[in-house]
Structure formats: C-alpha cells, structure tokens
N, C-alpha and C positions, 0 to 999 in steps of 0.2 A: 448399330444397324437395326432398323425396325424389323419386327418378326416376319414380315412378308418380303423384305428386300432379299434379293438373291446375291450370294457371294460372288466375288470377282471370278470371271471365267465361266459364269453361267449365263449364256447368251440370250435367252428368251426375254422379251420385254413384256411388262404387264399389259393385259388387255384393257383397252380404254373402257371406262364405264364401270369397272369393278371397284368395289370398296377396298380400301387399304386394310380393312379388318378381315377380309376373306383370306384364308390360308391356302397356300398351294400345296399339293401333294404329288408324289411321283409313283407311278406304277412301273416297276422294272422287272428284269428277267422274264420278258415276255416275247412272243413272236407277234409283232404288231404289223398289221397290213394297213399302211397309211393311205392307200388309194391315190398317192401322188406319184406320177411317172418319174419325177426327178429323184425321189427317195422312197421307193416302194415298201421297204422294210425297215423296221427299227426295233429296238429292244426295250425302250423306255418311253413313257409319255408323261408330261406334266400337265396337271389340271388344277384350275382354280375356279370356284363357284360354278362347277358344272361345265366349264369351258376348257377346251384343249388349248394349251399355250404352245406346246411344241412336241415333236417326237424326235428322238435321238438315240444314242447308245446308252448303256447302263451308267456311264459317267454322270448322266443327268441326275441320278439319285443323290449325288453329292451337293446338289443345289438346295436341298431341303433338309431339315433336321431328321434324325433317325425315326422319330415317332410319326413322321408324315411320309413314310415310305411303305409301299406295299409290294412284296415279292410275289409275282404272278406264277412262280414255279414253272416257267417255260410254257405256260398256256397261251393259246391264240387269242388275240385281241383285235377287234375292229373298232377303232375310235370313232365316236359319233354315231354309231349304229344303234338306233333305238327301234325295235320292232316288237310291237305288242302282240303280234300273232305269228303266222307261219311263213311270211315272205322269205325270211332267211333260210328256213328249212327247205322250202320249195326251191329256192335258188340253188342251194348246195346239192340237193338231190338231182337237179337238172344238170349239174356238172358231170354226173355219172351216166347220163342218158345219151343215146344216139341223137344227133341233130337230124331230125326227119325232114327238115326244109331242104329238099333235094330237087333237082330239075325234072326227074322222072320217077315213076313208081318203081321201075326196074332198078334204077340206081339205088333207091332206098332199100329194096329187097336184097340187093347185093351187099349193102352195108350190114344189114341184119344178119345175113348168112355169114359174112366175115366175122362178125362179133360172136355169133353162135359157135363157131369153130374154136373159140378161145375159152369157152365156158363148160363147166360140168353139166351133165344132164340134170334137169330140174332147176337150174339157175334161171333167173329172169333177165330178160333184155328189156330195158325201158327206153322209150323214145319220146320226143316232143316236137311240135312245130310243123307237122306235115300239113300241106295244103293242096288237095287234089286239083283245085282250080289253077294252080301254077303249072301243073303238068300239061295242060293244054289238050290232052287226049280224052279227058272225061273218064279216064281209067280210075277205078277205085280198088283198093286192096280188098281181097276176099279172104275168108278163113283158109281156103285151099292154097292160095298163093303165099300167105304167111306161113302156113305149116310146111310148105315145100322149102321155104327159105331157112327154116330152123326146126326140123321135126321133133327134137327132144327138148327144146327150150321154150318155155312160156314167154310171151311178150305182152307189153302194155303200152 
C-alpha cells in the first residue's frame, strides 16, 4: 500500500488534483461544527494539502498512521474557517446580543426590560440590528426610554 492510500474501511476518496506525495492527517477528539445540515457535528476531520477530505467520528484516525494524528483535546473546530481579523469574534459576540431588528421600538424596549430582569446590576445588555425606519412611526430611542427599560443595566 502506498503511504497515502487509506486502509480498507476508510471511506473518503482522494481529492482530485492532489499529488500522491501529499500526506493526509487527521485531527480527532474535537467538537467539529461542519456547517452541513445533514451532519452538523463530528469529532474528527481528515485533511490533505490544506483541503478537507471528510468529517466523521474518531474512528477516522485509524485511517492514517499514528504520527499523522493530532488530538484536539476536545477543542472546538470550524473546518475551512479562515479569518484574518475579527469577523468570527464579532459573529460570536453577536450570538449573545438581543436581536434589535424588531417591529416597534416598544417591542424592543420590552425585550431589553425582560433581559435586564435576568442580569445583576452593572451587567451589560448588548444588542444589534435595530432600524428605526422599519418602525414606521419615526420613533427614536432616547436615553430616558432606555433607562426606563433597564434602570440598573448599561446597554450598547
């Protein structure tokens, strides 16, 4: 068997255009977010020449020699995500924000008030996406209305 051939039972096919001299390696023991609705999570990913061959369970590590396996130690992995600056950080922070794209200002203020009741004084509420033009009323949030919705909680 050539050094890049996969043992029987290892299903991924080589990616067309790759050299037979490129070695495959497997990252395993990971929490892999595949972005595939059919298989959203995996624990291992095989890679050759910087390209993802497949995602699967940890049994995938048996498809390569021990020296070409990397134990991720349970860390989170997003295959194919290359971000040279803060898009990913911005996205992940957004998951913790209130979705301010609401039909009315009052509805948004009610959401802020509801969130404020779950937080300790001094904690921050973050939101994103509000568009006063969508409210149709021309209503704009004022400091007084924000403060009334969460008197002890700063917001941004």
